[in-house]
C-alpha positions in Angstrom: 16.7 18.3 -4.6 18.3 18.5 -8.2 16.6 16.4 -10.9 17.9 14.8 -14.1 16.9 12.8 -17.1 13.3 11.7 -16.5 11.6 15.0 -17.4 11.1 18.0 -15.1 7.3 17.9 -14.9 7.2 14.1 -14.4 9.9 14.2 -11.7 8.2 17.1 -9.9 4.7 15.4 -10.0 6.0 12.2 -8.7 8.0 13.6 -5.7 5.1 15.9 -5.0 2.8 12.8 -4.9 5.1 11.0 -2.7 5.2 13.9 -0.3 1.5 14.3 -0.4 1.0 10.6 0.6 3.4 10.8 3.4 1.6 13.8 4.9 -1.9 12.3 4.4 -0.8 8.9 5.8 0.3 10.6 9.0 -3.0 12.6 9.0 -5.1 9.6 8.6 -3.3 7.2 10.7 -2.0 4.7 8.1 -5.0 4.2 5.8 -6.2 6.7 3.2 -9.9 7.2 2.3 -10.6 6.7 -1.5 -12.0 10.3 -1.6 -8.6 11.7 -0.5 -6.8 9.7 -3.2 -9.4 10.6 -5.8 -9.2 14.3 -4.9 -5.3 14.1 -5.0 -3.4 17.4 -5.1 -2.8 20.5 -7.2 0.4 21.0 -9.3 0.8 24.3 -10.9 -3.0 24.8 -11.1 -3.8 21.3 -12.4 -5.4 18.7 -10.2 -3.5 15.4 -10.0 -5.8 12.6 -8.7 -4.1 9.5 -7.5 -6.8 6.8 -8.6 -9.1 6.1 -11.5 -11.5 3.5 -12.5 -8.6 1.0 -13.6 -5.8 -0.3 -11.4 -3.1 1.2 -13.5 -3.7 4.9 -13.5 -2.1 7.7 -15.5 -3.3 11.3 -14.5 -3.7 13.8 -17.4 -0.6 15.7 -16.4 1.7 12.7 -17.0 2.4 10.5 -19.9 3.2 7.4 -17.8 1.4 5.6 -15.0 1.6 7.1 -11.5 -0.2 4.6 -9.4 -1.0 0.9 -9.5 -3.9 -0.3 -7.2 -4.9 -3.6 -5.8 -8.6 -3.6 -5.0 -9.8 -4.4 -1.4 -11.1 -7.8 -0.9 -14.8 -8.4 -0.9 -16.2 -11.2 1.4 -17.5 -14.2 -0.5 -16.0 -12.9 -3.9 -12.8 -13.8 -5.6 -10.6 -10.7 -6.4 -10.5 -9.8 -10.1 -6.7 -9.7 -10.0 -4.6 -12.1 -7.9 -1.8 -9.7 -7.0 0.4 -11.4 -4.5 3.9 -11.6 -2.9 5.8 -14.0 -5.2 8.3 -16.8 -4.3 11.2 -14.2 -4.7 9.5 -12.0 -2.0 8.6 -9.3 -4.6 5.2 -8.2 -5.5 3.5 -9.9 -8.5 1.1 -7.4 -10.2 -1.3 -8.4 -13.0 -1.4 -6.8 -16.4 -4.4 -5.0 -17.2 -6.4 -7.6 -19.4 -4.6 -10.0 -21.6 -3.3 -7.6 -24.2 0.4 -7.2 -23.5 0.4 -4.1 -25.9 -2.4 -2.3 -23.9 -1.1 1.2 -23.3 -1.3 0.7 -19.5 1.0 -2.3 -19.7 3.2 -0.6 -22.2 3.4 2.3 -19.7 4.5 0.0 -16.9 7.0 -1.5 -19.3 8.4 2.0 -20.1 8.7 2.8 -16.4 10.9 -0.2 -15.9 13.1 0.6 -18.8 13.6 4.2 -17.6 13.8 3.2 -13.9 11.0 5.7 -12.9 9.2 5.0 -9.6 5.5 5.0 -9.0 3.0 4.4 -6.2 1.4 1.1 -5.1 -2.0 1.4 -3.5 -3.4 -1.6 -1.5 -7.0 -1.9 -0.8 -7.5 -2.8 2.9 -11.2 -2.6 3.1 -13.8 -1.0 1.0 -13.0 2.7 0.6 -9.6 2.5 2.4 -6.1 2.0 1.0 -2.5 2.0 2.0 0.1 3.6 0.0 3.7 2.4 -0.5 6.1 4.6 -2.4 8.3 4.7 -4.2 8.1 1.2 -6.0 9.8 0.1 -9.1 8.8 -2.3 -11.8 11.7 -4.6 -11.9 10.3 -7.5 -13.9 7.9 -8.3 -16.7 6.6 -11.8 -17.7 4.2 -11.8 -20.7 3.8 -15.5 -20.4 2.1 -15.0 -17.0 0.8 -11.5 -17.6 2.4 -10.2 -14.6 4.9 -7.5 -13.6 7.3 -7.8 -10.7 7.3 -4.8 -8.4 9.7 -3.9 -5.6 9.8 -1.3 -2.9 12.5 1.4 -3.2 13.9 4.1 -0.9 11.9 7.0 0.4 13.1 10.3 -0.8 13.7 11.5 2.8 16.3 8.7 3.1 18.7 10.4 0.6 20.3 13.8 0.4 22.1 15.9 -2.2 21.3 16.0 -6.0 19.6 12.8 -7.3 17.3 11.5 -9.9 14.2 9.4 -9.4 16.2 6.2 -10.4 18.4 6.8 -7.3 15.5 5.7 -5.1 15.7 2.1 -6.4 17.4 -0.4 -4.2 20.1 -2.2 -6.3 20.9 -5.0 -3.8 18.6 -8.0 -4.3 18.6 -8.9 -0.7 17.7 -5.3 0.4 14.9 -5.3 -2.3 13.3 -8.4 -1.2 13.5 -7.5 2.5 12.0 -4.1 1.9 9.2 -5.4 -0.2 8.3 -8.4 2.0 8.1 -6.1 5.1 5.9 -3.8 3.2 3.4 -6.4 2.2 3.4 -7.9 5.7 2.7 -4.3 7.1 -0.2 -4.1 4.5 -1.7 -7.2 5.6 -1.6 -6.3 9.3 -3.3 -3.1 8.6 -5.9 -5.0 6.6 -6.6 -7.1 9.7 -6.8 -4.0 11.9 -9.3 -2.3 9.6 -11.6 -5.4 9.3 -11.5 -5.9 13.1 -12.3 -2.2 13.8 -15.2 -2.4 11.4 -16.5 -5.5 13.2 -16.5 -3.7 16.6 -17.9 -0.5 15.0 -14.7 1.3 15.7 -14.9 1.1 19.5 -12.7 -0.4 22.1 -14.2 -3.6 23.3 -13.4 -2.7 26.9 -13.9 1.1 27.3 -15.8 1.8 24.2 -13.4 4.6 23.2 -14.3 5.6 19.5 -11.2 7.5 18.4 -10.0 5.4 15.4 -6.4 6.6 15.6 -6.1 5.3 19.1 -7.6 1.9 18.3 -5.6 -1.3 17.5 -6.5 -4.8 16.6 -5.3 -7.5 19.0 -4.9 -11.2 18.2 -6.8 -13.4 20.6 -4.6 -16.2 19.7 -1.2 -15.1 18.9 0.6 -15.2 15.5 2.7 -18.2 16.6 -0.5 -20.3 17.6 -1.8 -23.0 15.0 -5.0 -21.1 15.0 -3.7 -17.6 15.4 -4.7 -16.5 12.0 -5.4 -12.7 11.2 -9.1 -13.1 10.8 -11.8 -11.2 12.4 -13.1 -14.0 14.8 -9.5 -14.0 16.2 -9.4 -10.2 16.7 -10.3 -7.7 19.4 -10.6 -4.0 18.8 -8.8 -2.5 21.8 -7.5 1.0 22.6 -3.8 1.2 22.9 -4.0 1.1 26.8 -6.1 -2.0 26.9 -4.1 -3.7 24.1 -1.0 -3.3 26.3 -2.9 -4.7 29.2 -4.1 -7.6 27.1 -0.6 -8.4 25.8 0.7 -8.4 29.3 -2.0 -10.7 30.6 -3.4 -7.9 32.9 -6.8 -8.8 31.2 -7.8 -11.7 29.1 -10.7 -13.5 27.2 -12.5 -16.5 28.7 -13.7 -19.1 26.1 -17.1 -19.2 28.0 -17.9 -15.6 27.4 
């Protein structure tokens, strides 16, 4: 893959990070432990962690941010940053603090100007995150202290000589669709992890304990008025018993 414009080291590190996360996501079944992200990977003898103490993180090997992170929800506590899917179906990501000139905010602004992608890490439950990459900063609103972030194309989807900017989706409809689909997937995974934790990572029927084979089933389906993605409406089931549950081979009685 030929690279241009953004700087050889920067481009190499970002592409290496995207590849690392894709491998680790396959290995860990969708959610990544904090320790994996904190350890990161090596690039030419230098360690490149993917997370730090702040949500906007720039590893020492780079000059501009590599990741933005939304902390996992804590029951009973309001999240420190209200990152959310906005009305335009794109992610609204809060500034660091209220200083528009803070170097982290300036860094994201520069990524937008130069069309350089980064990684979005979404906290699912304490200690576990889902990665989406590449994402692009496509908007900046100092009035509300928020950036707008959109999902781009995976490098594997393209071939031939390209620059990192080529990973950005130009069509507004495609950009909105890809971002909304990603956020929905993140929320689904959050529901799964919370349900598995509640059931101590065991199938409610056969007690299978292999997390990679466990799924979260909705007791009341999505279309039901009370079919919300909350733990009391969830069952931890292995893939076999989940399929049986969905096909009404087995069910749940309200008196049990």
